[in-house]
C-alpha positions as CSV (number, residue, x, y, z in Angstrom):
1,M,26.3,17.8,40.1
2,D,23.5,20.4,40.8
3,Q,20.3,20.3,39.9
4,R,20.4,21.8,36.5
5,Q,23.2,19.9,35.5
6,F,21.6,16.8,36.8
7,F,18.0,17.7,34.5
8,A,20.8,18.9,31.6
9,M,22.3,15.2,31.1
10,L,18.7,13.3,31.6
11,L,17.4,15.4,28.5
12,A,20.5,14.5,26.5
13,I,20.2,11.0,27.3
14,A,16.5,11.3,26.4
15,G,17.4,12.8,23.2
16,M,19.8,10.3,22.2
17,T,17.4,7.6,23.2
18,A,14.7,8.9,20.5
19,C,17.6,9.5,17.9
20,A,18.3,5.6,18.5
21,S,14.7,4.5,18.1
22,N,13.6,6.5,15.1
23,P,16.9,7.1,12.5
24,V,15.9,9.8,10.0
25,I,15.9,8.7,6.7
26,G,16.6,11.4,4.0
27,G,14.1,14.3,4.8
28,D,11.9,11.6,6.8
29,R,11.9,9.8,10.2
30,V,11.2,5.7,10.7
31,M,8.7,5.5,13.1
32,S,8.6,2.6,15.6
33,S,5.2,1.4,14.7
34,P,2.1,2.7,12.5
35,P,-0.5,4.7,14.3
36,Y,-4.0,3.4,14.8
37,L,-5.8,3.1,11.3
38,P,-9.8,2.4,11.5
39,V,-8.7,0.3,8.3
40,T,-5.6,-1.7,8.6
41,L,-3.8,-2.5,4.9
42,S,-0.6,-5.2,5.2
43,V,1.1,-6.9,2.5
44,Q,1.2,-10.9,3.5
45,S,4.1,-12.8,1.8
46,D,3.5,-16.5,0.6
47,N,6.6,-17.6,2.0
48,Q,7.4,-15.0,4.7
49,G,3.4,-13.7,6.4
50,K,3.1,-10.3,7.2
51,L,6.5,-8.4,5.4
52,P,7.5,-5.9,8.3
53,E,6.7,-2.2,7.9
54,F,8.9,0.7,8.4
55,P,6.9,3.8,8.5
56,L,7.5,7.3,7.4
57,N,4.9,9.0,9.6
58,S,1.9,8.7,12.3
59,D,-1.0,10.2,10.6
60,S,-3.9,8.2,10.3
61,S,-5.0,9.8,7.3
62,H,-2.4,9.9,4.9
63,Y,-0.1,7.1,6.4
64,R,3.1,6.4,4.4
65,A,5.6,3.4,4.9
66,Y,8.2,1.1,3.2
67,I,8.6,-2.3,3.0
68,Q,10.9,-5.2,1.4
69,A,10.3,-7.3,-1.1
70,T,11.8,-10.2,-2.7
71,Q,12.2,-11.8,-6.0
72,N,9.3,-13.8,-7.3
73,D,7.2,-13.7,-3.9
74,R,3.5,-14.4,-4.5
75,Y,1.9,-11.8,-2.0
76,R,-1.9,-10.7,-1.1
77,L,-3.1,-7.7,0.5
78,R,-5.1,-8.3,3.8
79,V,-7.4,-5.4,4.4
80,V,-9.2,-5.0,7.9
81,N,-12.2,-2.7,8.5
82,N,-11.8,-1.2,12.0
83,S,-14.6,1.0,11.9
84,N,-18.5,0.3,11.9
85,Q,-19.7,1.7,8.9
86,R,-19.3,-0.2,5.1
87,I,-16.8,0.9,3.2
88,G,-15.3,1.3,-0.6
89,L,-11.7,0.5,-1.3
90,V,-9.9,1.7,-4.1
91,I,-6.4,-0.1,-4.4
92,A,-3.8,0.4,-6.6
93,V,-0.4,-1.3,-7.4
94,D,2.0,0.0,-9.1
95,G,-0.3,3.0,-10.2
96,R,-2.8,0.4,-11.5
97,N,-6.6,-0.5,-10.0
98,I,-6.4,-4.2,-9.0
99,I,-10.1,-4.4,-10.7
100,S,-9.8,-2.4,-13.8
101,G,-6.3,-2.8,-14.5
102,K,-6.5,0.8,-15.4
103,Q,-4.4,3.8,-14.4
104,S,-5.9,5.0,-10.6
105,W,-5.4,8.1,-8.9
106,L,-7.3,6.8,-6.2
107,A,-10.6,8.6,-7.2
108,N,-14.2,7.4,-5.9
109,S,-15.1,7.3,-9.4
110,E,-12.9,3.9,-9.6
111,R,-13.8,0.6,-9.3
112,M,-13.4,-0.7,-5.6
113,Y,-14.2,-3.4,-3.4
114,I,-16.3,-3.2,-0.4
115,L,-16.2,-4.0,2.9
116,N,-18.5,-5.0,5.6
117,P,-18.0,-3.3,9.1
118,H,-15.2,-5.1,11.2
119,D,-14.8,-7.6,8.4
120,S,-11.8,-8.4,6.6
121,A,-10.4,-9.7,3.1
122,D,-7.5,-10.6,0.9
123,Y,-7.2,-9.3,-2.1
124,E,-4.3,-11.9,-4.0
125,G,-4.1,-10.2,-7.5
126,W,-5.0,-8.6,-10.9
127,R,-8.9,-9.1,-11.0
128,T,-9.5,-10.7,-14.3
129,G,-13.1,-11.6,-14.6
130,I,-15.8,-12.2,-12.1
131,N,-14.2,-15.5,-10.2
132,Q,-10.7,-14.9,-11.5
133,T,-8.0,-13.1,-10.2
134,N,-4.1,-13.7,-11.2
135,R,-1.4,-13.2,-8.5
136,F,0.7,-10.5,-7.4
137,Y,4.2,-11.6,-7.5
138,F,7.5,-9.2,-7.0
139,T,9.6,-9.1,-9.9
140,E,11.8,-6.7,-11.6
141,A,10.0,-3.4,-12.9
142,E,10.6,-4.2,-16.8
143,N,8.7,-7.7,-15.9
144,S,5.6,-6.1,-14.1
145,Y,2.2,-5.4,-15.0
146,A,2.0,-1.9,-15.1
147,A,5.2,-1.6,-17.5
148,A,3.1,-3.9,-20.1
149,W,1.1,-1.0,-20.4
150,G,3.8,1.5,-21.0
151,D,3.1,3.2,-17.0
152,N,6.0,3.5,-15.0
153,S,4.5,6.2,-13.3
154,A,3.8,4.9,-9.6
155,M,6.1,1.7,-9.9
156,G,7.1,-0.1,-6.5
157,V,3.9,1.8,-4.7
158,I,0.5,-0.3,-3.2
159,A,-1.8,2.8,-2.4
160,M,-5.0,2.4,-0.8
161,A,-7.9,5.2,-0.9
162,V,-10.9,4.2,1.7
163,Y,-14.2,5.9,0.9
164,A,-17.2,5.8,3.4
165,E,-20.7,5.3,2.1
166,R,-23.0,7.5,2.2
167,P,-26.4,6.7,3.8
168,R,-28.4,4.3,2.1
169,P,-31.9,2.7,2.9
170,Q,-30.8,-1.0,1.9
171,I,-27.7,-3.1,3.5
172,Y,-25.9,-5.7,2.0
173,N,-24.2,-8.4,4.0
174,K,-21.5,-10.0,1.2
175,D,-18.2,-10.1,2.6
176,E,-16.5,-8.9,-0.5
177,A,-17.8,-7.4,-3.5
178,M,-17.3,-5.0,-6.5
179,S,-18.4,-1.4,-6.9
180,G,-18.7,0.2,-10.6
181,S,-19.4,3.4,-9.6
182,A,-20.1,6.6,-11.0
183,S,11.4,8.7,-15.1
184,R,11.9,5.5,-13.8
185,A,14.8,5.1,-11.1
186,A,18.4,4.5,-12.3
187,T,19.0,1.6,-9.8
188,P,17.2,-1.7,-10.2
189,S,13.6,-1.0,-9.0
190,A,10.7,-3.6,-8.1
191,G,7.3,-4.1,-9.8
192,T,4.5,-6.2,-9.9
193,G,3.7,-9.5,-12.1
194,F,1.2,-10.5,-13.7
195,G,0.7,-14.3,-12.6
196,E,-0.8,-17.5,-12.4
197,S,-5.0,-17.7,-12.2
198,T,-6.5,-18.8,-9.5
199,Y,-10.3,-19.1,-8.3
200,S,-11.3,-15.8,-6.7
201,P,-15.5,-15.5,-6.7
202,S,-17.1,-12.0,-6.7
203,M,-20.1,-10.6,-7.1
204,T,-21.0,-6.5,-8.0
205,V,-23.4,-4.5,-5.8
206,S,-24.2,-0.4,-5.2
207,F,-22.3,1.4,-3.3
208,E,-22.3,5.4,-3.1
209,P,-19.1,6.3,-2.2
210,S,-18.4,10.1,-0.3
211,P,-16.5,12.8,-2.2
212,E,-13.3,12.5,-0.3
213,P,-11.2,9.5,1.2
214,M,-11.4,8.7,5.0
215,E,-8.1,7.4,4.9
216,K,-5.0,6.8,2.4
217,L,-2.2,4.7,2.7
218,F,0.9,4.1,0.6
219,F,3.5,1.4,1.1
220,K,6.8,1.8,-1.2
221,Y,8.1,-1.7,-1.6
222,E,11.9,-1.8,-2.7
223,W,14.7,-5.0,-3.0
224,R,16.6,-5.3,0.3
225,E,19.7,-3.6,-1.3
226,T,17.8,-0.5,-2.3
227,L,16.4,-0.4,1.0
228,C,19.9,-0.4,2.3
229,R,21.0,2.6,0.1
230,K,18.1,4.6,1.4
231,G,19.3,3.7,4.7
232,I,15.9,1.8,5.7
233,L,17.8,-0.6,7.4
234,Q,19.3,0.0,10.2
235,E,22.5,-1.9,9.3
236,C,22.8,0.3,6.4
237,S,23.6,4.2,5.1
238,H,21.3,6.8,4.1
239,D,20.0,8.5,0.9
240,S,17.6,10.3,0.1
241,G,16.6,9.2,-3.2
242,N,13.4,9.9,-4.7
243,S,12.8,9.0,-8.5
244,G,9.6,11.5,-9.1
245,N,6.8,8.4,-8.2
246,R,3.7,10.1,-9.1
247,L,2.0,8.1,-5.8
248,W,5.0,8.0,-3.6
249,K,6.0,11.8,-3.9
250,E,2.9,12.9,-2.6
251,D,4.4,13.4,0.7
252,G,-14.2,-3.1,-16.3
253,F,-11.5,-6.0,-15.1
254,A,-8.1,-5.9,-15.2
255,P,-7.0,-7.2,-19.3
256,P,-4.0,-9.3,-19.8
257,P,-0.7,-7.1,-20.3
258,P,-0.4,-6.5,-24.3
259,S,2.5,-9.1,-24.7
260,R,0.0,-11.9,-23.6
């Protein structure tokens, strides 16, 4: 074997290895690990702990990943601020702001949680009062909090926009606070329900966010069978299906749902 054939064989082996570790899902490539993020978001199941992520890109400013949902699992969102600045977090589940319950576009004018530098916090439900939330849990889309408001436009998406704080003379030292700053898929889809009440104290502080987010994260959660159909899980075949979800296609307090 001459030298050129030897190098060609090495390149072929390297290509095969890359394909095995980073399978293509429809038009996307599942990455082996997420990128470094200044602010991380993870989904923590009461029963299973941290849910595995299936990253679709390595863009630290606009991270996207799939996660697997399990019927009736209670879950919470854990955010870790790895940066040295105070930040504002606009978080939406199924397209609804988790503090106000209103339809979210991840804008800096929406209600947001505030997190200090190098701090972390868990957000376990829809905020229904200054000291109360109602738990997140995975359910059928038609039983979700968003569907109760007739909103299926971003079902199955957990989204977060992170805003840096404009310079201010005052410093607030509370760990977690709130700011009041100025076609459904044909296959069964997952949504997030409005669960039992839990005690969750909070306070309101002043926070002026920057005009543009420093980071956005999007988790698309699906039932196991749907992830199999889409080819996200390695043992299953793939399908490029995308249901026109307004938050996933890119690439006050929450009131009880109307039926309650």
